[in-house]
SEMI-896684 format. One record per atom (N, C-alpha, C): residue in one letter; y, z, x. Coordinates in pm, whole numbers, plus 32768, in hexadecimal, padded with zeros to 4 digits. Example, Ala and Ser with C-alpha at 12.3 -4.5 7.8 and 13.67 -1.06 7.14 Angstrom:
BEGIN
A7DC7830C8527;A7E3E830C84CE;A7EB6830C8528;S7F1F82C48505;S7F9682CA8557;S80038313850A;
This chain:
BEGIN
XECA9DB778AD8;XECECDB748B5F;XECBFDBE48BC3;XECA2DC6C8B78;XEC7DDCDE8BBB;XEBF2DCD98C0A;XEBA2DC918BB2;XEB16DC878BEF;XEAE5DC2C8C48;XEB37DBAE8C4E;XEB34DB3C8CB5;XEB1ADB7A8D3C;XEAD3DB308D9C;XEAD3DB498E22;XEB6ADB428E71;XEB8EDBB68EA0;XEC1BDB958ED5;XEC1FDBFE8F59;XEC7ADC1D8F9B;XEC76DC63900A;XEC5BDCFC8FEC;XEC7FDD328F83;XEC69DDAF8F4C;XEBCFDDDD8F37;XEBA9DD688EDF;XEB07DD778E9B;XEABDDD638F23;XEACADD078F70;XEA78DCF38FE8;XEA7BDD5C905B;XEAF1DD9E9069;XEAF4DE0090CB;XEABDDE8090A5;XEAC3DE938FFC;XEA95DEF08FC4;XE9F6DEFA8FD7;XE9BEDE8D8FBF;XE929DE6C8FE0;XE8F0DE829076;XE954DE4C90D2;XE934DE71915A;XE93CDEF89196;XE9A2DF3C914C;XE9A8DFD49180;XE924E01B9148;XE8FADFF190D5;XE885E036907C;XE809E00A90DB;XE801DF97910D;XE797DF6B914D;XE782DFB991DB;XE7FDDFB99213;XE807DFFC92A4;XE80AE09692A1;XE834E0DF9225;XE83DE1629230;XE81AE1B491CA;XE7AEE1769166;XE782E1A490F5;XE7E2E19B9089;XE7A4E1A68FF2;XE816E1B48F8F;XE869E2198F9F;XE822E29B8FB4;XE875E31C8FCC;XE8ECE3009040;XE8B0E2BF90B9;XE90EE2BA911B;XE977E25190FD;XE980E214908E;XE9EDE1B39081;XEA50E1FB9025;XEA49E2698FF9;XEAA4E2A38F9F;XEB15E2A78FDC;XEB4EE2B9906B;XEBCEE2D490A5;XEC0DE239909A;XEBD0E1DB90A2;XEC02E148909F;XEC0AE1369004;XEBB2E14C8FA7;XEBCFE1438F1D;XEC34E17E8EF7;XEC5EE1F08F15;XECE0E2588EF2;XED51E2208F16;XED47E1E48F93;XEDC2E19E8FD3;XEDF4E1198F70;XED7EE0CD8F44;XEDA0E05B8EF1;XEDD7E09D8E64;XED91E0FD8E36;XEDAAE13F8DB5;XEE4BE1798DA8;XEE87E1B28E1A;XEEF8E1E98E17;XEF55E1798E1B;XEF2DE11C8E80;XEF97E0AE8E99;XEFA8E0488E14;XEF3AE0428DAC;XEF4BE0048D40;XEFBAE03C8CF1;XEFBBE0C18CE8;XF033E1168C9E;XF0B9E0E68CE5;XF0B8E0F78D4E;XF130E0DE8D90;XF166E04C8D81;XF105DFED8D7B;XF134DF5E8D58;XF146DF478CCA;XF109DF838C81;XF111DF9B8BF0;XF1B1DFCD8BD5;XF1C6E0308BFC;XF23FE0818BEA;XF2CAE0228C1F;XF2AEDFEA8C97;XF326DF958CC3;XF325DF0C8C8B;XF2AFDEF08C4E;XF2BFDE538C03;XF2E2DE788B78;XF2D8DEEB8B32;XF317DEE98AC4;XF3B0DF228AD8;XF3D9DF658B31;XF46DDF8B8B3C;XF4B8DF028B5F;XF474DEC18BA9;XF4DEDE518BEA;XF490DDAA8BB6;XF45DDDA48B44;XF40DDD388B25;XF466DCB68B27;XF4E1DCD68ADE;XF549DC6F8AE8;XF573DC358B5A;XF5A4DCA58BC6;XF5CADC7B8C39;XF562DC268C87;XF4DBDC658C6D;XF477DC318CBA;XF464DB938C8E;XF471DB758C2E;XF473DAE88BF1;XF4C8DA8D8C53;XF53FDAB38C6C;XF597DA718CAD;XF5ACDAA48D40;XF549DAEA8D86;XF53FDB0D8E13;XF552DA948E58;XF5A6DAAA8EBF;XF5C3DA488F26;XF54ADA098F6A;XF534D9928F9C;XF4C6D94E8FDC;XF4A0D9AB904C;XF505D9C99097;XF4F7DA129115;XF4BCDA9990F2;XF4CADAD2909E;XF482DB599078;XF402DB3C9052;XF3D8DAEC8FF0;XF33CDABC8FD5;XF2F6DA869074;XF33EDA329099;XF2F8DA02912A;XF2DCDA71919B;XF335DAD49190;XF30BDB4491EB;XF2A0DB8391C0;XF28FDBB2913A;XF218DBF09106;XF1AFDB939123;XF1B2DB129105;XF13DDAB9912F;XF11CDAD591AF;XF169DAC79215;XF14ADAD092AE;XF108DB5992D0;XF136DBC092A1;XF0F5DC4892B6;XF07CDC449281;XF05DDC1491F7;XEFE0DC0D91D6;XEF75DBB69216;XEFBBDB599240;XEF54DAF09287;XEF2BDB1E930D;XEF80DB6F934C;XEF58DB9D93D5;XEEFADC0793BD;XEF17DC509354;XEEA9DCCC9339;XEE2ADC859316;XEE2ADC1D92B6;XEDAADBD492C7;XED59DBAB9327;XEDB0DB70937D;XED71DB3B9406;XED3EDBA99457;XED8CDC249443;XED47DCA29484;XECBADCCF9451;XECBADCBD93CC;XEC46DCDD9380;XEBC5DC8D93AD;XEBF4DC0F93B6;XEB84DBA093D9;XEB5EDBCC944F;XEBBBDBEA94CD;XEB7BDC229540;XEB20DCA29554;XEB3ADCF794ED;XEB0DDD7194E6;XEA76DD6194B9;XEA66DCFD9458;XE9E2DCD6941A;XE980DCC1946E;XE9AFDC7B94E5;XE954DC449569;XE95FDCC395CD;XE980DD2C95B1;XE96ADDA2960C;XE9E1DDB49679;XEA4EDD499676;XEAB7DD3596D4;XEB13DDC696B5;XEB32DE1296FB;XEB88DE7996E6;XEC17DE759724;XEC7FDE7D96DC;XECE7DE8F9720;XED26DF1C9746;XECDADF7A9729;XECEFE003975E;XEC77E04B97A4;XEC92E0AC97BF;XEC1FE0F4981D;XEBA0E11597C0;XEB3BE10E97EC;XEAB9E11C97A6;XEAA7E1AC976F;XEA6EE1CF9700;XEA43E25D96C6;XEACDE291967F;XEB2FE2349655;XEB9CE2649607;XEB7DE2339572;XEB26E28B9536;XEB19E24D94AC;XEB26E2C3943E;XEB90E3129471;XEBB7E3909420;XEBCCE3499383;XEBB5E3BE9330;XEBCEE3A7929C;XEC5EE36B9283;XECAFE3B692C9;XED4CE3AE92BD;XED5FE32492CE;XED26E2D8933C;XED3BE25B9371;XED1FE1EF9320;XECACE20C92D5;XEC65E1BE9260;XECB5E1B191EA;XED0BE22891BD;XED59E2239160;XEDD7E1C5916B;XEE02E1E991DD;XEE74E1929204;XEE56E10091FE;XEDE5E0E2923C;XEDB7E05A924F;XEDBBE01991B2;XED80E0599159;XED76E04890CF;XEE01E02F90B1;XEE65E07990BA;XEEE6E06C9089;XEF1ADFED90C0;XEF09DFFE9138;XEF64DF769184;XEF2ADEE49145;XEEA3DEE4913B;XEE78DE6A9109;XEEADDE519076;XEEB3DEB89025;XEEE6DE838F9B;XEF73DE808F9E;XEFBFDEC58FE8;XF048DEBF8FE0;XF079DE2C9021;XF020DDDB9078;XF049DD7B909F;XEFF3DD069058;XEFB5DD1C8FDE;XEF66DCCB8FB1;XEFADDC7C8F47;XEFC4DBFA8F53;XF014DBBC8EF3;XEFCEDB9F8E7A;XEF4CDB9F8E83;XEEF8DB748E0C;XEF12DC058D98;XEF2ADC878DC9;XEF35DCE98D85;XEFCEDCEA8D50;XF022DCD08DA2;XF0BBDCB38D69;XF0C7DC548CF9;XF07BDBF18D16;XF079DB798CA7;XF02ADBB58C32;XEFCDDBFB8C45;XEF81DC358BD1;XEFDDDC878B68;XF027DCDA8BAA;XF081DD308B67;XF0EFDCCB8B23;XF139DC958B6C;XF196DC2F8B3E;XF178DBE68AD0;XF0FADB968AD3;XF0D0DB4F8A68;XF0B0DB9289F1;XF06EDC108A0E;XF04ADC6F89AB;XF0C5DCA28955;XF13CDCBB89A6;XF1C0DCF58960;XF1F3DC848910;XF210DC168959;XF274DBB4893D;XF238DB5688DC;XF1B2DB2188DC;XF163DACB8887;XF13DDAFE8816;XF101DB798826;XF0AEDBCE87B0;XF0F2DC258777;XF134DCA087C0;XF14BDD228788;XF1E5DD0E8759;XF242DCE58797;XF2CEDCCC877A;XF2D1DC7C86E8;XF2AEDC0E86EA;XF2B3DBB58676;XF27EDC028603;XF211DC3A85FB;XF1D2DC8B8584;XF217DCFF856A;XF22CDD3D85C7;XF276DDDB85AA;XF315DDE28595;XF349DD8785D5;XF3E1DD6085DF;XF419DDD7862C;XF45EDE2B85DF;XF4AEDE96862D;XF462DF268621;XF3E9DF218608;XF39DDFB08601;XF368DFC8869B;XF3C6E00186D8;XF3A0E00E874E;XF32FE06B8775;XF32EE0D68730;XF2B3E1358748;XF230E104872F;XF22AE0A486C4;XF1B4E05C86AD;XF198DFF8870F;XF1F2DFB38747;XF1E1DF5887B4;XF1B6DF94882F;XF1DCE0018859;XF1BFE06088C9;XF135E08A88A5;XF108E0B0883D;XF08AE0DB881D;XF01BE081883C;XF047E0008809;XEFE4DF938836;XEFDFDF7C88B2;XF042DF878905;XF049DF76899A;XEFF9DFC889D2;XEFE2E0658999;XEFA3E0B889D6;XEF06E09189AE;XEED4E068894C;XEE57E0398926;XEE3EDFC3897D;XEE8ADF7489AF;XEE76DF068A02;XEE45DF368A9C;XEE7CDFAA8AC0;XEE59DFF38B32;XEDCBE01B8B3B;XEDBBE05B8AB9;XED23E08F8AA5;XECC2E0248AB0;XECD8DFB78A5F;XEC78DF318A63;XEC61DF168AEC;XECCBDF028B45;XECB0DEC58BC5;XEC88DF2C8C16;XEC90DFA68C01;XEC58E0068C66;XEBACE0168C38;XEB91DFF28BC3;XEB0DDFF78B7A;XEACCDF758BBF;XEB13DF128BD7;XEAD3DEA88C0E;XEACDDE948CA3;XEB0EDEFE8CEF;XEB06DF198D7B;XEA8CDF6E8D89;XEA75DFC58D31;XE9FEE0298D2F;XE98DDFD58D33;XE97DDF928CCD;XE8FDDF368CB2;XE8E1DEE08D2E;XE948DEB08D5F;XE92BDE5E8DDA;XE8FCDEC78E5E;XE92CDF318E5E;XE8F7DF8E8EBC;XE875DFBF8EA7;XE86CDFE58E1F;XE7D9DFE88DF3;XE771DFA08E1B;XE78DDF018DF7;XE72EDEA88E16;XE728DEA18EBC;XE790DEAD8F0E;XE777DEB08F8F;XE71DDF1D8FBE;XE719DF988F7E;XE6C2DFF98FA5;XE637DFD08F64;XE620DFAA8EF3;XE5B2DF8D8EC1;XE563DF1B8F1E;XE598DEC48F41;XE56BDE598F81;XE570DE679027;XE58BDEF69057;XE599DF0190DC;XE532DEC79137;XE49FDEE0910E;XE443DEA5915B;XE43BDE139171;XE451DDCB9101;XE455DD3F90E8;XE4DCDD179163;XE549DD5E914E;XE5B3DD4F91B5;XE588DD5C9243;XE547DDD89257;XE518DDCC92DF;XE4B2DD829313;XE472DD4B92C0;XE413DCD792E5;XE459DC5192F9;XE4C7DC3D92BC;XE50ADBB592D0;XE58BDBCD92DF;XE5BEDC2A933E;XE64DDC5F935A;XE6A3DBE2937E;XE673DB9A93E6;XE6C8DB479423;XE6FADAC893C2;XE690DAB89369;XE6A0DA419309;XE706DA7592A5;XE702DAFF9271;XE74FDB52921A;XE7D2DB4D924E;XE7E3DB7492BF;XE874DB7C9303;XE8BDDAEA931A;XE854DA8B9332;XE896D9F6932C;XE8D8D9CF929B;XE87CD9F19249;XE8A6D9E191BD;XE926DA1E9196;XE92DDAA091B4;XE999DAE9918A;XEA14DAB991DD;XE9FEDA91925A;XEA6FDA5192A2;XEAA5D9F19270;XEA55D9969232;XEA7CD91691F5;XEAC9D9299182;XEA9DD9999136;XEADFD9A490B4;XEB62D9E690D7;XEB65DA469137;XEBF2DA7D916E;XEC4ADA029196;XEC1AD99991DB;XEC6DD9369210;XEC97D8FB91A1;XEC47D8D3913E;XEC70D89390C0;XECE0D8DA9077;XECE0D9669069;XED44D9B69040;XEDB4D9A19084;XEDBCD97E90F7;XEE2CD95C914C;XEE69D8F5912F;XEE0BD88A9114;XEE37D80190EF;XEE71D8159065;XEE38D8509015;XEE6AD84E8F85;XEF00D8938F83;XEF08D8F48FDC;XEF8CD94B8FCF;XEFEAD8E28FEF;XEFD9D887904F;XF048D832907A;XF05CD7A59030;XEFEED7908FE3;XEFEDD7168F8B;XF064D71C8F28;
């Protein structure tokens, strides 16, 4: 689930393509930090999250969908903010927001804890949390791999930029569809 194309991996690739691999570090760091935030809250509230009201889940889906639509527009150069606002700090927060509203990541941790870790390790909370931390590192490694690929194929992406952005947009639209399915 961590390596498949989703909003995080696609945007990590796009960040690296636009800003170089080194320039994508703030965005990747935002993703990394938010993995631990989501992991921690999933671990603390895994029983409550399974019975979360539909309103809460639908609110997260709405926020995530709106953000993905924003990302789709940004792929084609449409900006909702003033030009030249590309600070590293802004990219960190963009990565955090993307991840914290990404239902795929929330499901990744829920499925990991509830379907795999809790049944195997029962009441060994420290061991369960340790494997949750490993899940964070696995997902971060996948984001870094996608960013590295974006950087390595930058010249190819430059030559075929409009086509690539169209494919990324379709994949992000598909992510929205899957979120609501």
